[in-house]
PDBQT receptor file of N, H, CA, C and O in Angstrom, charges set to zero:
ATOM      1  N   MET A   1       0.847  -1.184   0.000  1.00  0.00    +0.000 N 
ATOM      2  CA  MET A   1       0.000   0.000   0.000  1.00  0.00    +0.000 C 
ATOM      3  C   MET A   1       0.892   1.247   0.000  1.00  0.00    +0.000 C 
ATOM      4  O   MET A   1       1.899   1.307   0.706  1.00  0.00    +0.000 OA
ATOM      5  N   ALA A   2       0.503   2.234  -0.801  1.00  0.00    +0.000 N 
ATOM      6  H   ALA A   2      -0.315   2.186  -1.374  1.00  0.00    +0.000 HD
ATOM      7  CA  ALA A   2       1.278   3.470  -0.911  1.00  0.00    +0.000 C 
ATOM      8  C   ALA A   2       1.053   4.342   0.324  1.00  0.00    +0.000 C 
ATOM      9  O   ALA A   2      -0.019   4.328   0.928  1.00  0.00    +0.000 OA
ATOM     10  N   THR A   3       2.079   5.092   0.679  1.00  0.00    +0.000 N 
ATOM     11  H   THR A   3       2.951   5.104   0.188  1.00  0.00    +0.000 HD
ATOM     12  CA  THR A   3       1.957   5.997   1.821  1.00  0.00    +0.000 C 
ATOM     13  C   THR A   3       1.368   7.322   1.364  1.00  0.00    +0.000 C 
ATOM     14  O   THR A   3       1.600   7.751   0.234  1.00  0.00    +0.000 OA
ATOM     15  N   PRO A   4       0.609   7.970   2.235  1.00  0.00    +0.000 N 
ATOM     16  CA  PRO A   4       0.005   9.256   1.870  1.00  0.00    +0.000 C 
ATOM     17  C   PRO A   4       1.064  10.329   1.635  1.00  0.00    +0.000 C 
ATOM     18  O   PRO A   4       2.090  10.364   2.314  1.00  0.00    +0.000 OA
ATOM     19  N   ASN A   5       0.806  11.189   0.678  1.00  0.00    +0.000 N 
ATOM     20  H   ASN A   5      -0.028  11.161   0.127  1.00  0.00    +0.000 HD
ATOM     21  CA  ASN A   5       1.711  12.292   0.369  1.00  0.00    +0.000 C 
ATOM     22  C   ASN A   5       1.202  13.534   1.095  1.00  0.00    +0.000 C 
ATOM     23  O   ASN A   5       0.443  14.331   0.543  1.00  0.00    +0.000 OA
ATOM     24  N   TYR A   6       1.637  13.677   2.338  1.00  0.00    +0.000 N 
ATOM     25  H   TYR A   6       2.254  13.030   2.786  1.00  0.00    +0.000 HD
ATOM     26  CA  TYR A   6       1.155  14.777   3.165  1.00  0.00    +0.000 C 
ATOM     27  C   TYR A   6       1.606  16.134   2.638  1.00  0.00    +0.000 C 
ATOM     28  O   TYR A   6       0.901  17.130   2.801  1.00  0.00    +0.000 OA
ATOM     29  N   GLY A   7       2.758  16.179   2.016  1.00  0.00    +0.000 N 
ATOM     30  H   GLY A   7       3.332  15.371   1.883  1.00  0.00    +0.000 HD
ATOM     31  CA  GLY A   7       3.248  17.441   1.454  1.00  0.00    +0.000 C 
ATOM     32  C   GLY A   7       2.328  17.959   0.366  1.00  0.00    +0.000 C 
ATOM     33  O   GLY A   7       2.044  19.155   0.300  1.00  0.00    +0.000 OA
ATOM     34  N   PHE A   8       1.858  17.052  -0.493  1.00  0.00    +0.000 N 
ATOM     35  H   PHE A   8       2.088  16.080  -0.440  1.00  0.00    +0.000 HD
ATOM     36  CA  PHE A   8       0.940  17.441  -1.570  1.00  0.00    +0.000 C 
ATOM     37  C   PHE A   8      -0.378  17.937  -0.992  1.00  0.00    +0.000 C 
ATOM     38  O   PHE A   8      -0.902  18.965  -1.421  1.00  0.00    +0.000 OA
ATOM     39  N   GLU A   9      -0.914  17.205  -0.018  1.00  0.00    +0.000 N 
ATOM     40  H   GLU A   9      -0.488  16.369   0.331  1.00  0.00    +0.000 HD
ATOM     41  CA  GLU A   9      -2.178  17.611   0.602  1.00  0.00    +0.000 C 
ATOM     42  C   GLU A   9      -2.053  18.983   1.255  1.00  0.00    +0.000 C 
ATOM     43  O   GLU A   9      -2.952  19.817   1.145  1.00  0.00    +0.000 OA
ATOM     44  N   LYS A  10      -0.933  19.208   1.934  1.00  0.00    +0.000 N 
ATOM     45  H   LYS A  10      -0.203  18.531   2.023  1.00  0.00    +0.000 HD
ATOM     46  CA  LYS A  10      -0.711  20.496   2.601  1.00  0.00    +0.000 C 
ATOM     47  C   LYS A  10      -0.654  21.620   1.574  1.00  0.00    +0.000 C 
ATOM     48  O   LYS A  10      -1.242  22.682   1.776  1.00  0.00    +0.000 OA
ATOM     49  N   ARG A  11       0.056  21.387   0.470  1.00  0.00    +0.000 N 
ATOM     50  H   ARG A  11       0.534  20.524   0.305  1.00  0.00    +0.000 HD
ATOM     51  CA  ARG A  11       0.183  22.405  -0.580  1.00  0.00    +0.000 C 
ATOM     52  C   ARG A  11      -1.179  22.724  -1.193  1.00  0.00    +0.000 C 
ATOM     53  O   ARG A  11      -1.488  23.889  -1.443  1.00  0.00    +0.000 OA
ATOM     54  N   GLN A  12      -1.988  21.702  -1.434  1.00  0.00    +0.000 N 
ATOM     55  H   GLN A  12      -1.737  20.756  -1.231  1.00  0.00    +0.000 HD
ATOM     56  CA  GLN A  12      -3.310  21.931  -2.000  1.00  0.00    +0.000 C 
ATOM     57  C   GLN A  12      -4.182  22.736  -1.043  1.00  0.00    +0.000 C 
ATOM     58  O   GLN A  12      -4.942  23.610  -1.459  1.00  0.00    +0.000 OA
ATOM     59  N   LYS A  13      -4.059  22.429   0.239  1.00  0.00    +0.000 N 
ATOM     60  H   LYS A  13      -3.442  21.719   0.577  1.00  0.00    +0.000 HD
ATOM     61  CA  LYS A  13      -4.828  23.159   1.254  1.00  0.00    +0.000 C 
ATOM     62  C   LYS A  13      -4.397  24.624   1.295  1.00  0.00    +0.000 C 
ATOM     63  O   LYS A  13      -5.233  25.523   1.385  1.00  0.00    +0.000 OA
ATOM     64  N   GLU A  14      -3.073  24.856   1.227  1.00  0.00    +0.000 N 
ATOM     65  H   GLU A  14      -2.394  24.125   1.154  1.00  0.00    +0.000 HD
ATOM     66  CA  GLU A  14      -2.552  26.224   1.242  1.00  0.00    +0.000 C 
ATOM     67  C   GLU A  14      -3.009  26.994   0.006  1.00  0.00    +0.000 C 
ATOM     68  O   GLU A  14      -3.371  28.166   0.103  1.00  0.00    +0.000 OA
ATOM     69  N   LEU A  15      -2.993  26.344  -1.147  1.00  0.00    +0.000 N 
ATOM     70  H   LEU A  15      -2.699  25.392  -1.226  1.00  0.00    +0.000 HD
ATOM     71  CA  LEU A  15      -3.439  27.001  -2.378  1.00  0.00    +0.000 C 
ATOM     72  C   LEU A  15      -4.923  27.356  -2.308  1.00  0.00    +0.000 C 
ATOM     73  O   LEU A  15      -5.333  28.421  -2.769  1.00  0.00    +0.000 OA
ATOM     74  N   ALA A  16      -5.722  26.467  -1.734  1.00  0.00    +0.000 N 
ATOM     75  H   ALA A  16      -5.389  25.601  -1.360  1.00  0.00    +0.000 HD
ATOM     76  CA  ALA A  16      -7.154  26.740  -1.594  1.00  0.00    +0.000 C 
ATOM     77  C   ALA A  16      -7.384  27.937  -0.669  1.00  0.00    +0.000 C 
ATOM     78  O   ALA A  16      -8.226  28.791  -0.948  1.00  0.00    +0.000 OA
ATOM     79  N   LYS A  17      -6.630  27.994   0.432  1.00  0.00    +0.000 N 
ATOM     80  H   LYS A  17      -5.946  27.300   0.658  1.00  0.00    +0.000 HD
ATOM     81  CA  LYS A  17      -6.755  29.128   1.353  1.00  0.00    +0.000 C 
ATOM     82  C   LYS A  17      -6.363  30.428   0.674  1.00  0.00    +0.000 C 
ATOM     83  O   LYS A  17      -7.027  31.451   0.837  1.00  0.00    +0.000 OA
ATOM     84  N   LYS A  18      -5.269  30.380  -0.096  1.00  0.00    +0.000 N 
ATOM     85  H   LYS A  18      -4.729  29.548  -0.228  1.00  0.00    +0.000 HD
ATOM     86  CA  LYS A  18      -4.793  31.569  -0.789  1.00  0.00    +0.000 C 
ATOM     87  C   LYS A  18      -5.827  32.046  -1.809  1.00  0.00    +0.000 C 
ATOM     88  O   LYS A  18      -6.098  33.242  -1.914  1.00  0.00    +0.000 OA
ATOM     89  N   ARG A  19      -6.402  31.100  -2.560  1.00  0.00    +0.000 N 
ATOM     90  H   ARG A  19      -6.181  30.129  -2.475  1.00  0.00    +0.000 HD
ATOM     91  CA  ARG A  19      -7.413  31.431  -3.569  1.00  0.00    +0.000 C 
ATOM     92  C   ARG A  19      -8.637  32.054  -2.910  1.00  0.00    +0.000 C 
ATOM     93  O   ARG A  19      -9.180  33.041  -3.408  1.00  0.00    +0.000 OA
ATOM     94  N   LYS A  20      -9.071  31.480  -1.794  1.00  0.00    +0.000 N 
ATOM     95  H   LYS A  20      -8.631  30.679  -1.389  1.00  0.00    +0.000 HD
ATOM     96  CA  LYS A  20     -10.238  31.995  -1.081  1.00  0.00    +0.000 C 
ATOM     97  C   LYS A  20      -9.976  33.410  -0.562  1.00  0.00    +0.000 C 
ATOM     98  O   LYS A  20     -10.844  34.280  -0.632  1.00  0.00    +0.000 OA
ATOM     99  N   LYS A  21      -8.770  33.625  -0.043  1.00  0.00    +0.000 N 
ATOM    100  H   LYS A  21      -8.065  32.918   0.014  1.00  0.00    +0.000 HD
ATOM    101  CA  LYS A  21      -8.408  34.944   0.478  1.00  0.00    +0.000 C 
ATOM    102  C   LYS A  21      -8.407  35.980  -0.641  1.00  0.00    +0.000 C 
ATOM    103  O   LYS A  21      -8.910  37.090  -0.465  1.00  0.00    +0.000 OA
ATOM    104  N   GLU A  22      -7.837  35.613  -1.803  1.00  0.00    +0.000 N 
ATOM    105  H   GLU A  22      -7.429  34.712  -1.946  1.00  0.00    +0.000 HD
ATOM    106  CA  GLU A  22      -7.811  36.529  -2.940  1.00  0.00    +0.000 C 
ATOM    107  C   GLU A  22      -9.225  36.845  -3.424  1.00  0.00    +0.000 C 
ATOM    108  O   GLU A  22      -9.526  37.987  -3.770  1.00  0.00    +0.000 OA
ATOM    109  N   ASP A  23     -10.091  35.829  -3.449  1.00  0.00    +0.000 N 
ATOM    110  H   ASP A  23      -9.846  34.901  -3.169  1.00  0.00    +0.000 HD
ATOM    111  CA  ASP A  23     -11.474  36.057  -3.856  1.00  0.00    +0.000 C 
ATOM    112  C   ASP A  23     -12.179  37.018  -2.906  1.00  0.00    +0.000 C 
ATOM    113  O   ASP A  23     -12.938  37.886  -3.337  1.00  0.00    +0.000 OA
ATOM    114  N   LYS A  24     -11.924  36.855  -1.614  1.00  0.00    +0.000 N 
ATOM    115  H   LYS A  24     -11.307  36.150  -1.264  1.00  0.00    +0.000 HD
ATOM    116  CA  LYS A  24     -12.530  37.750  -0.626  1.00  0.00    +0.000 C 
ATOM    117  C   LYS A  24     -12.040  39.183  -0.805  1.00  0.00    +0.000 C 
ATOM    118  O   LYS A  24     -12.827  40.127  -0.738  1.00  0.00    +0.000 OA
ATOM    119  N   LEU A  25     -10.728  39.340  -1.036  1.00  0.00    +0.000 N 
ATOM    120  H   LEU A  25     -10.089  38.573  -1.090  1.00  0.00    +0.000 HD
ATOM    121  CA  LEU A  25     -10.181  40.679  -1.242  1.00  0.00    +0.000 C 
ATOM    122  C   LEU A  25     -10.757  41.321  -2.498  1.00  0.00    +0.000 C 
ATOM    123  O   LEU A  25     -11.054  42.516  -2.506  1.00  0.00    +0.000 OA
ATOM    124  N   LYS A  26     -10.914  40.531  -3.559  1.00  0.00    +0.000 N 
ATOM    125  H   LYS A  26     -10.672  39.561  -3.553  1.00  0.00    +0.000 HD
ATOM    126  CA  LYS A  26     -11.473  41.058  -4.800  1.00  0.00    +0.000 C 
ATOM    127  C   LYS A  26     -12.921  41.477  -4.595  1.00  0.00    +0.000 C 
ATOM    128  O   LYS A  26     -13.337  42.534  -5.067  1.00  0.00    +0.000 OA
ATOM    129  N   ALA A  27     -13.694  40.646  -3.887  1.00  0.00    +0.000 N 
ATOM    130  H   ALA A  27     -13.355  39.786  -3.503  1.00  0.00    +0.000 HD
ATOM    131  CA  ALA A  27     -15.089  40.983  -3.620  1.00  0.00    +0.000 C 
ATOM    132  C   ALA A  27     -15.180  42.245  -2.771  1.00  0.00    +0.000 C 
ATOM    133  O   ALA A  27     -16.055  43.083  -2.985  1.00  0.00    +0.000 OA
ATOM    134  N   LYS A  28     -14.285  42.373  -1.822  1.00  0.00    +0.000 N 
ATOM    135  H   LYS A  28     -13.574  41.692  -1.648  1.00  0.00    +0.000 HD
ATOM    136  CA  LYS A  28     -14.282  43.551  -0.960  1.00  0.00    +0.000 C 
ATOM    137  C   LYS A  28     -13.977  44.809  -1.767  1.00  0.00    +0.000 C 
ATOM    138  O   LYS A  28     -14.626  45.839  -1.588  1.00  0.00    +0.000 OA
ATOM    139  N   SER A  29     -12.985  44.723  -2.658  1.00  0.00    +0.000 N 
ATOM    140  H   SER A  29     -12.458  43.886  -2.803  1.00  0.00    +0.000 HD
ATOM    141  CA  SER A  29     -12.637  45.885  -3.470  1.00  0.00    +0.000 C 
ATOM    142  C   SER A  29     -13.761  46.219  -4.453  1.00  0.00    +0.000 C 
ATOM    143  O   SER A  29     -13.996  47.391  -4.748  1.00  0.00    +0.000 OA
ATOM    144  N   ASP A  30     -14.456  45.194  -4.962  1.00  0.00    +0.000 N 
ATOM    145  H   ASP A  30     -14.264  44.243  -4.722  1.00  0.00    +0.000 HD
ATOM    146  CA  ASP A  30     -15.593  45.433  -5.851  1.00  0.00    +0.000 C 
ATOM    147  C   ASP A  30     -16.721  46.147  -5.113  1.00  0.00    +0.000 C 
ATOM    148  O   ASP A  30     -17.364  47.041  -5.663  1.00  0.00    +0.000 OA
ATOM    149  N   ARG A  31     -16.955  45.748  -3.867  1.00  0.00    +0.000 N 
ATOM    150  H   ARG A  31     -16.432  45.021  -3.420  1.00  0.00    +0.000 HD
ATOM    151  CA  ARG A  31     -17.995  46.415  -3.068  1.00  0.00    +0.000 C 
ATOM    152  C   ARG A  31     -17.618  47.863  -2.823  1.00  0.00    +0.000 C 
ATOM    153  O   ARG A  31     -18.466  48.753  -2.884  1.00  0.00    +0.000 OA
ATOM    154  N   LYS A  32     -16.347  48.095  -2.547  1.00  0.00    +0.000 N 
ATOM    155  H   LYS A  32     -15.658  47.372  -2.498  1.00  0.00    +0.000 HD
ATOM    156  CA  LYS A  32     -15.898  49.470  -2.300  1.00  0.00    +0.000 C 
ATOM    157  C   LYS A  32     -16.065  50.333  -3.539  1.00  0.00    +0.000 C 
ATOM    158  O   LYS A  32     -16.451  51.497  -3.437  1.00  0.00    +0.000 OA
ATOM    159  N   SER A  33     -15.778  49.772  -4.711  1.00  0.00    +0.000 N 
ATOM    160  H   SER A  33     -15.465  48.826  -4.794  1.00  0.00    +0.000 HD
ATOM    161  CA  SER A  33     -15.871  50.553  -5.938  1.00  0.00    +0.000 C 
ATOM    162  C   SER A  33     -17.312  50.659  -6.438  1.00  0.00    +0.000 C 
ATOM    163  O   SER A  33     -17.578  51.394  -7.389  1.00  0.00    +0.000 OA
ATOM    164  N   GLY A  34     -18.244  49.939  -5.813  1.00  0.00    +0.000 N 
ATOM    165  H   GLY A  34     -18.028  49.342  -5.041  1.00  0.00    +0.000 HD
ATOM    166  CA  GLY A  34     -19.653  50.065  -6.160  1.00  0.00    +0.000 C 
ATOM    167  C   GLY A  34     -20.111  49.164  -7.289  1.00  0.00    +0.000 C 
ATOM    168  O   GLY A  34     -21.179  49.391  -7.857  1.00  0.00    +0.000 OA
ATOM    169  N   LEU A  35     -19.335  48.152  -7.629  1.00  0.00    +0.000 N 
ATOM    170  H   LEU A  35     -18.467  47.967  -7.167  1.00  0.00    +0.000 HD
ATOM    171  CA  LEU A  35     -19.739  47.253  -8.706  1.00  0.00    +0.000 C 
ATOM    172  C   LEU A  35     -20.806  46.268  -8.259  1.00  0.00    +0.000 C 
ATOM    173  O   LEU A  35     -21.630  45.843  -9.068  1.00  0.00    +0.000 OA
ATOM    174  N   LEU A  36     -20.803  45.902  -6.995  1.00  0.00    +0.000 N 
ATOM    175  H   LEU A  36     -20.133  46.248  -6.338  1.00  0.00    +0.000 HD
ATOM    176  CA  LEU A  36     -21.765  44.932  -6.496  1.00  0.00    +0.000 C 
ATOM    177  C   LEU A  36     -22.650  45.562  -5.439  1.00  0.00    +0.000 C 
ATOM    178  O   LEU A  36     -22.234  46.482  -4.733  1.00  0.00    +0.000 OA
ATOM    179  N   ALA A  37     -23.867  45.065  -5.334  1.00  0.00    +0.000 N 
ATOM    180  H   ALA A  37     -24.204  44.318  -5.907  1.00  0.00    +0.000 HD
ATOM    181  CA  ALA A  37     -24.773  45.503  -4.283  1.00  0.00    +0.000 C 
ATOM    182  C   ALA A  37     -24.298  44.910  -2.960  1.00  0.00    +0.000 C 
ATOM    183  O   ALA A  37     -23.424  44.042  -2.949  1.00  0.00    +0.000 OA
ATOM    184  N   GLU A  38     -24.859  45.365  -1.861  1.00  0.00    +0.000 N 
ATOM    185  H   GLU A  38     -25.568  46.070  -1.870  1.00  0.00    +0.000 HD
ATOM    186  CA  GLU A  38     -24.430  44.908  -0.541  1.00  0.00    +0.000 C 
ATOM    187  C   GLU A  38     -24.657  43.413  -0.337  1.00  0.00    +0.000 C 
ATOM    188  O   GLU A  38     -23.890  42.768   0.378  1.00  0.00    +0.000 OA
ATOM    189  N   ASP A  39     -25.700  42.849  -0.953  1.00  0.00    +0.000 N 
ATOM    190  H   ASP A  39     -26.324  43.373  -1.533  1.00  0.00    +0.000 HD
ATOM    191  CA  ASP A  39     -25.985  41.429  -0.756  1.00  0.00    +0.000 C 
ATOM    192  C   ASP A  39     -25.147  40.531  -1.654  1.00  0.00    +0.000 C 
ATOM    193  O   ASP A  39     -25.287  39.309  -1.598  1.00  0.00    +0.000 OA
ATOM    194  N   GLY A  40     -24.287  41.101  -2.473  1.00  0.00    +0.000 N 
ATOM    195  H   GLY A  40     -24.173  42.093  -2.519  1.00  0.00    +0.000 HD
ATOM    196  CA  GLY A  40     -23.403  40.312  -3.311  1.00  0.00    +0.000 C 
ATOM    197  C   GLY A  40     -23.908  40.117  -4.715  1.00  0.00    +0.000 C 
ATOM    198  O   GLY A  40     -23.178  39.597  -5.560  1.00  0.00    +0.000 OA
ATOM    199  N   SER A  41     -25.144  40.518  -4.998  1.00  0.00    +0.000 N 
ATOM    200  H   SER A  41     -25.737  40.940  -4.312  1.00  0.00    +0.000 HD
ATOM    201  CA  SER A  41     -25.657  40.377  -6.350  1.00  0.00    +0.000 C 
ATOM    202  C   SER A  41     -25.270  41.610  -7.162  1.00  0.00    +0.000 C 
ATOM    203  O   SER A  41     -25.060  42.690  -6.611  1.00  0.00    +0.000 OA
ATOM    204  N   GLU A  42     -25.179  41.433  -8.479  1.00  0.00    +0.000 N 
ATOM    205  H   GLU A  42     -25.350  40.555  -8.928  1.00  0.00    +0.000 HD
ATOM    206  CA  GLU A  42     -24.781  42.548  -9.325  1.00  0.00    +0.000 C 
ATOM    207  C   GLU A  42     -25.883  43.586  -9.411  1.00  0.00    +0.000 C 
ATOM    208  O   GLU A  42     -27.069  43.260  -9.369  1.00  0.00    +0.000 OA
ATOM    209  N   ILE A  43     -25.481  44.828  -9.531  1.00  0.00    +0.000 N 
ATOM    210  H   ILE A  43     -24.518  45.093  -9.565  1.00  0.00    +0.000 HD
ATOM    211  CA  ILE A  43     -26.435  45.921  -9.689  1.00  0.00    +0.000 C 
ATOM    212  C   ILE A  43     -26.987  45.858 -11.114  1.00  0.00    +0.000 C 
ATOM    213  O   ILE A  43     -26.241  45.599 -12.058  1.00  0.00    +0.000 OA
ATOM    214  N   GLU A  44     -28.293  46.094 -11.271  1.00  0.00    +0.000 N 
ATOM    215  H   GLU A  44     -28.899  46.305 -10.503  1.00  0.00    +0.000 HD
ATOM    216  CA  GLU A  44     -28.912  46.021 -12.588  1.00  0.00    +0.000 C 
ATOM    217  C   GLU A  44     -28.301  47.054 -13.510  1.00  0.00    +0.000 C 
ATOM    218  O   GLU A  44     -27.958  48.159 -13.090  1.00  0.00    +0.000 OA
ATOM    219  N   GLY A  45     -28.167  46.671 -14.799  1.00  0.00    +0.000 N 
ATOM    220  H   GLY A  45     -28.446  45.773 -15.140  1.00  0.00    +0.000 HD
ATOM    221  CA  GLY A  45     -27.596  47.570 -15.774  1.00  0.00    +0.000 C 
ATOM    222  C   GLY A  45     -26.106  47.377 -15.945  1.00  0.00    +0.000 C 
ATOM    223  O   GLY A  45     -25.521  47.938 -16.872  1.00  0.00    +0.000 OA
ATOM    224  N   GLU A  46     -25.485  46.616 -15.096  1.00  0.00    +0.000 N 
ATOM    225  H   GLU A  46     -25.960  46.161 -14.343  1.00  0.00    +0.000 HD
ATOM    226  CA  GLU A  46     -24.055  46.338 -15.200  1.00  0.00    +0.000 C 
ATOM    227  C   GLU A  46     -23.847  45.154 -16.126  1.00  0.00    +0.000 C 
ATOM    228  O   GLU A  46     -24.807  44.536 -16.586  1.00  0.00    +0.000 OA
ATOM    229  N   GLU A  47     -22.587  44.843 -16.396  1.00  0.00    +0.000 N 
ATOM    230  H   GLU A  47     -21.807  45.345 -16.022  1.00  0.00    +0.000 HD
ATOM    231  CA  GLU A  47     -22.267  43.699 -17.232  1.00  0.00    +0.000 C 
ATOM    232  C   GLU A  47     -22.789  42.424 -16.594  1.00  0.00    +0.000 C 
ATOM    233  O   GLU A  47     -22.958  42.350 -15.377  1.00  0.00    +0.000 OA
ATOM    234  N   GLY A  48     -23.045  41.416 -17.428  1.00  0.00    +0.000 N 
ATOM    235  H   GLY A  48     -22.907  41.476 -18.417  1.00  0.00    +0.000 HD
ATOM    236  CA  GLY A  48     -23.473  40.139 -16.901  1.00  0.00    +0.000 C 
ATOM    237  C   GLY A  48     -24.938  39.866 -17.141  1.00  0.00    +0.000 C 
ATOM    238  O   GLY A  48     -25.404  38.765 -16.848  1.00  0.00    +0.000 OA
ATOM    239  N   ASP A  49     -25.698  40.842 -17.673  1.00  0.00    +0.000 N 
ATOM    240  H   ASP A  49     -25.319  41.737 -17.910  1.00  0.00    +0.000 HD
ATOM    241  CA  ASP A  49     -27.099  40.591 -17.942  1.00  0.00    +0.000 C 
ATOM    242  C   ASP A  49     -27.263  39.497 -18.987  1.00  0.00    +0.000 C 
ATOM    243  O   ASP A  49     -28.185  38.687 -18.890  1.00  0.00    +0.000 OA
ATOM    244  N   ALA A  50     -26.387  39.459 -19.980  1.00  0.00    +0.000 N 
ATOM    245  H   ALA A  50     -25.638  40.117 -20.059  1.00  0.00    +0.000 HD
ATOM    246  CA  ALA A  50     -26.466  38.430 -21.013  1.00  0.00    +0.000 C 
ATOM    247  C   ALA A  50     -26.113  37.068 -20.446  1.00  0.00    +0.000 C 
ATOM    248  O   ALA A  50     -26.621  36.051 -20.918  1.00  0.00    +0.000 OA
ATOM    249  N   ASP A  51     -25.251  37.032 -19.442  1.00  0.00    +0.000 N 
ATOM    250  H   ASP A  51     -24.838  37.857 -19.059  1.00  0.00    +0.000 HD
ATOM    251  CA  ASP A  51     -24.857  35.762 -18.850  1.00  0.00    +0.000 C 
ATOM    252  C   ASP A  51     -26.003  35.130 -18.065  1.00  0.00    +0.000 C 
ATOM    253  O   ASP A  51     -26.085  33.905 -17.986  1.00  0.00    +0.000 OA
ATOM    254  N   THR A  52     -26.878  35.931 -17.490  1.00  0.00    +0.000 N 
ATOM    255  H   THR A  52     -26.811  36.927 -17.554  1.00  0.00    +0.000 HD
ATOM    256  CA  THR A  52     -27.950  35.399 -16.666  1.00  0.00    +0.000 C 
ATOM    257  C   THR A  52     -29.143  34.946 -17.493  1.00  0.00    +0.000 C 
ATOM    258  O   THR A  52     -30.020  34.255 -16.975  1.00  0.00    +0.000 OA
ATOM    259  N   ALA A  53     -29.193  35.321 -18.771  1.00  0.00    +0.000 N 
ATOM    260  H   ALA A  53     -28.481  35.882 -19.191  1.00  0.00    +0.000 HD
ATOM    261  CA  ALA A  53     -30.302  34.907 -19.629  1.00  0.00    +0.000 C 
ATOM    262  C   ALA A  53     -30.229  33.412 -19.883  1.00  0.00    +0.000 C 
ATOM    263  O   ALA A  53     -29.152  32.816 -19.861  1.00  0.00    +0.000 OA
ATOM    264  N   ALA A  54     -31.391  32.815 -20.124  1.00  0.00    +0.000 N 
ATOM    265  H   ALA A  54     -32.265  33.299 -20.142  1.00  0.00    +0.000 HD
ATOM    266  CA  ALA A  54     -31.432  31.386 -20.408  1.00  0.00    +0.000 C 
ATOM    267  C   ALA A  54     -30.690  31.112 -21.716  1.00  0.00    +0.000 C 
ATOM    268  O   ALA A  54     -30.783  31.908 -22.651  1.00  0.00    +0.000 OA
ATOM    269  N   PRO A  55     -29.965  30.014 -21.798  1.00  0.00    +0.000 N 
ATOM    270  CA  PRO A  55     -29.175  29.734 -22.997  1.00  0.00    +0.000 C 
ATOM    271  C   PRO A  55     -30.009  29.646 -24.269  1.00  0.00    +0.000 C 
ATOM    272  O   PRO A  55     -29.529  30.028 -25.336  1.00  0.00    +0.000 OA
ATOM    273  N   GLY A  56     -31.221  29.165 -24.189  1.00  0.00    +0.000 N 
ATOM    274  H   GLY A  56     -31.611  28.855 -23.322  1.00  0.00    +0.000 HD
ATOM    275  CA  GLY A  56     -32.052  29.013 -25.375  1.00  0.00    +0.000 C 
ATOM    276  C   GLY A  56     -32.917  30.220 -25.660  1.00  0.00    +0.000 C 
ATOM    277  O   GLY A  56     -33.635  30.229 -26.660  1.00  0.00    +0.000 OA
ATOM    278  N   ALA A  57     -32.878  31.244 -24.815  1.00  0.00    +0.000 N 
ATOM    279  H   ALA A  57     -32.294  31.237 -24.003  1.00  0.00    +0.000 HD
ATOM    280  CA  ALA A  57     -33.741  32.404 -24.980  1.00  0.00    +0.000 C 
ATOM    281  C   ALA A  57     -33.442  33.167 -26.263  1.00  0.00    +0.000 C 
ATOM    282  O   ALA A  57     -34.369  33.579 -26.961  1.00  0.00    +0.000 OA
ATOM    283  N   ALA A  58     -32.171  33.362 -26.586  1.00  0.00    +0.000 N 
ATOM    284  H   ALA A  58     -31.419  33.027 -26.019  1.00  0.00    +0.000 HD
ATOM    285  CA  ALA A  58     -31.802  34.117 -27.770  1.00  0.00    +0.000 C 
ATOM    286  C   ALA A  58     -32.183  33.352 -29.038  1.00  0.00    +0.000 C 
ATOM    287  O   ALA A  58     -32.552  33.962 -30.042  1.00  0.00    +0.000 OA
ATOM    288  N   ASP A  59     -32.096  32.042 -28.998  1.00  0.00    +0.000 N 
ATOM    289  H   ASP A  59     -31.796  31.547 -28.182  1.00  0.00    +0.000 HD
ATOM    290  CA  ASP A  59     -32.418  31.226 -30.172  1.00  0.00    +0.000 C 
ATOM    291  C   ASP A  59     -33.922  31.192 -30.431  1.00  0.00    +0.000 C 
ATOM    292  O   ASP A  59     -34.352  31.116 -31.582  1.00  0.00    +0.000 OA
ATOM    293  N   SER A  60     -34.722  31.249 -29.369  1.00  0.00    +0.000 N 
ATOM    294  H   SER A  60     -34.373  31.311 -28.433  1.00  0.00    +0.000 HD
ATOM    295  CA  SER A  60     -36.167  31.134 -29.547  1.00  0.00    +0.000 C 
ATOM    296  C   SER A  60     -36.765  32.412 -30.142  1.00  0.00    +0.000 C 
ATOM    297  O   SER A  60     -37.841  32.352 -30.736  1.00  0.00    +0.000 OA
ATOM    298  N   SER A  61     -36.103  33.565 -30.000  1.00  0.00    +0.000 N 
ATOM    299  H   SER A  61     -35.229  33.613 -29.517  1.00  0.00    +0.000 HD
ATOM    300  CA  SER A  61     -36.638  34.799 -30.536  1.00  0.00    +0.000 C 
ATOM    301  C   SER A  61     -36.363  34.929 -32.046  1.00  0.00    +0.000 C 
ATOM    302  O   SER A  61     -37.035  35.701 -32.729  1.00  0.00    +0.000 OA
ATOM    303  N   ALA A  62     -35.394  34.190 -32.560  1.00  0.00    +0.000 N 
ATOM    304  H   ALA A  62     -34.847  33.563 -32.005  1.00  0.00    +0.000 HD
ATOM    305  CA  ALA A  62     -35.077  34.234 -33.983  1.00  0.00    +0.000 C 
ATOM    306  C   ALA A  62     -36.112  33.420 -34.752  1.00  0.00    +0.000 C 
ATOM    307  O   ALA A  62     -36.524  32.351 -34.303  1.00  0.00    +0.000 OA
ATOM    308  N   PRO A  63     -36.532  33.928 -35.913  1.00  0.00    +0.000 N 
ATOM    309  CA  PRO A  63     -37.521  33.169 -36.697  1.00  0.00    +0.000 C 
ATOM    310  C   PRO A  63     -36.912  31.880 -37.235  1.00  0.00    +0.000 C 
ATOM    311  O   PRO A  63     -35.750  31.844 -37.639  1.00  0.00    +0.000 OA
ATOM    312  N   ALA A  64     -37.702  30.849 -37.232  1.00  0.00    +0.000 N 
ATOM    313  H   ALA A  64     -38.646  30.878 -36.904  1.00  0.00    +0.000 HD
ATOM    314  CA  ALA A  64     -37.233  29.553 -37.724  1.00  0.00    +0.000 C 
ATOM    315  C   ALA A  64     -37.267  29.583 -39.255  1.00  0.00    +0.000 C 
ATOM    316  O   ALA A  64     -38.250  30.029 -39.847  1.00  0.00    +0.000 OA
ATOM    317  N   ALA A  65     -36.210  29.116 -39.880  1.00  0.00    +0.000 N 
ATOM    318  H   ALA A  65     -35.412  28.754 -39.398  1.00  0.00    +0.000 HD
ATOM    319  CA  ALA A  65     -36.155  29.136 -41.346  1.00  0.00    +0.000 C 
ATOM    320  C   ALA A  65     -36.304  27.751 -41.909  1.00  0.00    +0.000 C 
ATOM    321  O   ALA A  65     -36.282  27.575 -43.127  1.00  0.00    +0.000 OA
TER     322      ALA A  65
């Protein structure tokens, strides 16, 4: 049976913590600059409206040929 690679597990854990910390800092700076509402959702009229639309919505509005 192979022995566990504790060094790899530790590194992955550290990377996850670092990523989470960076995400928190980015979210905090976005809130400060006014890009996001207080509850974390995007303010209407900002970028991302097309991303929230249903994937088939744009296709259904086009006439079928």
